[in-house]
Each structure stands twice: as C-alpha cells, then as structure tokens.
C-alpha positions in Angstrom: 0.0 0.0 0.0 1.3 3.5 -0.9 2.2 5.7 2.1 1.1 9.0 0.4 -1.9 9.7 -1.7 -2.1 12.6 -4.1 -4.7 14.1 -6.4 -3.5 16.7 -9.0 -5.8 18.7 -11.2 -4.7 20.0 -14.6 -2.4 17.0 -15.1 -2.4 16.7 -18.9 0.3 19.3 -19.6 2.6 21.9 -18.1 3.3 21.9 -14.4 0.6 19.4 -13.6 2.1 16.9 -15.9 5.5 17.5 -14.4 4.2 17.1 -10.8 2.8 13.7 -11.8 6.1 12.7 -13.6 8.1 13.4 -10.4 5.7 11.8 -8.0 5.5 8.5 -9.9 9.2 8.0 -9.4 8.5 6.8 -5.9 6.5 3.6 -5.2 5.4 5.2 -1.9 3.1 7.5 -3.9 -0.4 6.7 -5.1 -1.1 9.3 -7.7 -4.5 10.3 -9.1 -3.9 12.5 -12.1 -7.0 14.4 -13.3 -7.7 16.2 -16.6 -10.6 17.1 -18.8 -10.2 14.3 -21.3 -8.0 11.4 -20.3 -8.3 9.7 -23.7 -6.7 12.7 -25.4 -4.0 13.2 -22.7 -1.3 11.3 -24.6 1.7 12.7 -22.6 0.0 11.8 -19.3 -1.1 8.3 -20.5 2.5 7.7 -21.6 3.7 8.1 -18.0 1.9 4.8 -17.0 4.9 2.8 -18.3 7.3 4.8 -16.1 5.3 4.7 -12.9 7.0 3.0 -9.9 3.7 3.3 -7.9 0.0 3.3 -8.6 -1.0 5.9 -11.2 -4.7 6.5 -11.9 -5.9 8.9 -14.6 -9.4 10.2 -13.8 -11.6 12.6 -15.8 -12.2 15.9 -14.0 -13.2 19.0 -15.9 -12.6 22.0 -13.6 -14.9 24.1 -15.7 -17.9 21.8 -15.1 -19.3 21.5 -11.5 -21.0 18.2 -12.3 -17.7 16.7 -13.5 -16.0 17.9 -10.3 -18.7 16.3 -8.1 -18.9 13.1 -10.0 -15.2 12.5 -9.8 -15.3 12.1 -6.1 -16.9 8.6 -6.2 -14.2 7.4 -8.7 -11.5 8.7 -6.4 -13.2 7.1 -3.3 -13.1 3.8 -5.0 -9.4 4.1 -5.9 -8.5 5.1 -2.3 -10.5 2.5 -0.6 -9.8 2.8 3.2 -7.2 5.5 2.6 -7.7 9.2 2.8 -6.3 11.9 0.5 -3.1 13.2 1.9 -2.4 15.9 -0.7 -5.1 17.7 -2.8 -3.2 19.7 -5.4 -5.4 22.4 -7.0 -3.0 23.0 -9.9 -5.3 23.7 -12.9 -5.6 27.3 -13.9 -5.8 29.6 -17.0 -4.7 33.1 -18.1 -6.4 35.0 -20.8 -3.3 37.1 -21.6 -1.6 40.3 -20.7 -4.8 42.3 -20.4 -4.2 45.8 -18.8 -6.6 46.8 -16.0 -8.8 48.9 -18.3 -8.6 46.8 -21.4 -10.0 43.3 -20.9 -12.8 41.1 -22.2 -15.6 40.7 -19.6 -16.2 37.1 -20.7 -12.5 36.3 -20.3 -12.6 37.7 -16.8 -15.6 35.6 -15.8 -14.1 32.4 -17.2 -10.8 33.1 -15.4 -12.7 33.7 -12.1 -14.5 30.4 -12.7 -11.4 28.3 -13.3 -9.0 29.9 -11.0 -11.2 30.6 -7.9 -14.6 28.8 -8.1 -13.2 25.5 -9.3 -10.6 25.0 -6.5 -13.2 26.2 -4.0 -15.6 23.6 -5.1 -13.0 20.9 -5.5 -11.8 21.5 -1.9 -15.3 21.4 -0.7 -16.3 18.1 -2.2 -13.0 16.4 -1.5 -12.9 17.7 2.1 -14.1 14.4 3.7 -11.4 12.4 1.9 -8.7 15.0 3.0 -9.9 14.9 6.6 -9.8 11.1 6.5 -6.0 11.2 5.9 -3.3 11.7 8.4 -1.5 14.4 6.4 -4.5 16.6 5.4 -2.8 19.0 2.9 -4.4 21.3 0.3 -2.2 23.2 -2.1 -3.7 26.0 -4.1 -1.4 26.9 -6.9 -1.2 30.7 -7.1 1.3 33.2 -8.6 3.5 36.1 -7.7 1.1 38.1 -9.9 -1.5 37.5 -7.2 0.6 39.4 -4.7 -0.2 43.1 -4.3 3.0 43.5 -2.2 5.3 42.4 -5.0 3.9 45.2 -7.2 3.9 43.5 -10.6 2.2 46.4 -12.5 -1.0 46.8 -14.5 -0.9 43.9 -16.9 -2.2 40.3 -16.6 -5.0 42.0 -14.7 -7.7 39.2 -14.9 -5.2 36.5 -14.0 -3.7 38.6 -11.1 -7.1 39.4 -9.7 -8.1 35.7 -9.6 -4.8 34.6 -8.0 -5.3 37.3 -5.3 -8.7 35.9 -4.8 -7.3 32.3 -4.5 -4.9 33.6 -1.9 -7.8 34.9 0.2 -9.7 31.6 -0.3 -6.6 29.8 1.0 -6.5 32.0 4.1 -10.2 31.5 4.8 -9.9 27.7 4.3 -7.0 27.6 6.8 -9.0 29.5 9.4 -12.1 27.4 8.8 -10.3 24.1 9.3 -7.4 24.3 11.7 -6.9 20.5 11.5 -5.8 20.9 7.8 -2.6 22.4 6.3 -3.8 24.7 3.5 -1.3 26.8 1.6 -1.1 28.9 -1.5 2.0 28.3 -3.7 3.6 30.3 -6.4 5.5 28.1 -8.9 7.7 30.8 -10.3 8.1 32.1 -13.8 8.1 28.8 -15.7 8.4 27.8 -19.3 4.8 26.5 -19.8 2.0 27.8 -22.1 2.1 31.0 -24.0 0.2 33.0 -21.3 1.4 30.8 -18.4 5.1 31.5 -18.5 6.1 31.1 -22.2 9.6 30.5 -23.7 11.1 33.6 -22.1 10.5 32.3 -18.5 13.5 31.6 -16.3 12.5 28.1 -15.0 12.1 24.8 -16.6 9.1 22.9 -15.3 11.2 20.3 -13.6 13.0 23.0 -11.6 9.8 24.5 -10.3 8.2 21.2 -9.4 11.3 19.9 -7.6 11.1 23.0 -5.4 7.3 22.8 -5.0 7.4 19.2 -3.9 10.2 19.9 -1.4 8.0 22.7 0.1 4.8 20.7 0.1 6.2 17.5 1.6 8.0 19.5 4.3 4.9 21.5 5.5 3.9 21.6 9.2 0.6 22.7 10.8 2.3 26.0 11.6 2.6 26.7 7.8 -1.2 26.6 7.2 -2.6 29.8 5.7 0.7 31.0 4.3 1.7 32.1 0.8 4.9 30.3 -0.4 6.9 30.4 -3.5 8.6 27.3 -4.9 11.8 27.9 -3.0 10.0 28.0 0.3 10.2 31.8 0.7 7.1 33.4 2.3 5.6 35.9 -0.2 3.8 39.2 0.8 0.0 39.3 0.2 
C-alpha cells in the first residue's frame, strides 16, 4: 500500500504533468492525475509505463461543476480505506496580458470560474477524503502576480485578480479548518504555455516542481494559511 496519496488537477500538460512525472518515481506515492479528457491526454497516459507506484488517470473538468462532483466517487473507489493526503489544485488559466482597463468581460468571468470557483468547489467536495487522511494538505497553486506587495504592475489583470482571490480563499480555508494544512503556492516564472510563462521564462518545469514538492512534503501545521513560492520563501500578500 502506498504511504502517500495525491490528487492533482490539470495533469495533462505543463506543471501538472511534471508534478505527476516526479511523484510517480517513488513507489510510496499513489497518484491520481485528473484532466478534462484522459483519452486525449497522450503525454499523461505515456507516464503509465514509467510509474513506480500506482497511477490513476481520472476525468475531472474543472470548468464543469457536475464533473467535479462526479469525480469524487471514482477517487473514493481508488483510495479504498485510505484518505487523500495531498489535494493539489494546480489547474488554472490566463487569458493574456490584459491591462486593467482593457480586458474582455467574458474572459474575466471564465478566469474567475477556473482559478477561484473551481478550486473552492474541489476543496469542498473532497474535504471528507482529505480529513480522512493523516496528512490533510491542500495546495492552491497561485502566482507572484497575485501578490499586491510584489507590485507587478498593471498587466495580466484578470489573472492577477483571480490569483489574489485564490490567496484569500486559502487564508479562509486555513482559518475554517485548523486541522488541515492549507497553503497557496507560487510556482515561479516557468516555461509552460504562452500565457502561463512562455519561452522567455527563467525556470524549466522540472526545476519549479522539484522546489514545489520539497516545500509541500515539508509542510507543518504552523505553515497553514501562508503564501509560499517554490523555493519555500514566504511571499507578501
């Protein structure tokens, strides 16, 4: 039996795919990788042959509340008597550079839905499985752009607003459930999608994820409610 259980959203590409890739190197990890369409997630499916421990690919469309809710039963069946040690709310979108007075209203609403409402609902419906575990960790993947204190300027406004909101959600979750460890985590400027880092970024995905997992696996109850970056530094709100 695996000693640590993980669920990662947005696992078909980018940082989510790299998180899965690194976790499956250890037979101690039971990994549940979720994405919108597992059949089309060829890179994710290809990892099955490399997995040292159990790897399950489960459909979960973060834009669809029914998909989120229906995924819970599948995950319960996979876990059996085990709880969920790490719930990794990694999935997110960015509509682009969008200055504060020049954005598409529909883009803002969709970004709010994916970046705040989805992790809020996922955390809510998976809470019983998290509380059943001994570790009880929820990671909400944020961004330095969600920090007012870092003063990143006027662009990427929709994305920044939603990540600031995710930070507040994390704080509220930590206060509501003192028995959990709930953090928000900035992965750094990483070479992922065009609007999620791009080729000019300074970090390769493996570098960010190595740091993220070191932070996440080293968390203590005293860390709950904090805003970390991938190096373990505490970021200003």
